[in-house]
N, C-alpha and C positions, 0 to 999 in steps of 0.2 A: 676869515678864519686865520688863526696863527699857524706858523709852520709846523708846530707840534700837533695841532689839531688836524691839519691836512695829512701829516704823516700817519697819524693814528687812523684816520678814516680810510686812507689808502691801504693800510695794513689789514684792517678789518675786511675791506673789499677783496684784497688778495687772498686772504684766508678763505673767504666764501668761494672765490673763483677756483682755488685749489680743490676744495671739496666737490665742486661741480665737475671739475676735470676728472677727479678720482671716480666719480659716479658715471662718467662717460656722457654727461649732458653737454659739455662744451669741450673744445680742444685747447682754447687759449682765450685770454682776455686782455684788453688794453684799458686800464683805468686812468682817468684824467680828472684832476680837481685843481682848479685855479692855477693852471699852467704846469702842474707837476704830474708826471706820468709814471705809472707802474705797469710793467708787462708781466704776465703770468702764463706759463705754458710754453710750448715749442711751436712757433708759427712764424716763419720768415716774413710773410706778408704783413703781419701785425708789427713786427720790428721795423719794417720799411715804412709803414703807414705812420708809426709813432714819430719817426724822424723827419717826416714830410710835413711842412706847415699846413695847417687845416685851412681850407677855403670855405667849406660848408659842412654842416652836420650830416652824417650818414647814419641811417637807422637800419638795424639788423632785422 
C-alpha cells in the first residue's frame, strides 16, 4: 500500500475506534499497518506497548 492508502486506512480505523470508545465498548486501541501505528484513547499501557518492538503477536 502507498503511504496515502495506509494513512487513510488508519484514519478509518481510528474513527471506528473512537465510536467504540464513545459507546463504552473499548477504552483504547492501537492500530498498526505496515509499520505505521496510530493510538486512540487514553491508555498508558498501549502507549508503552506501541513504543516497544514487537516480538510476537498478541491477541485480545
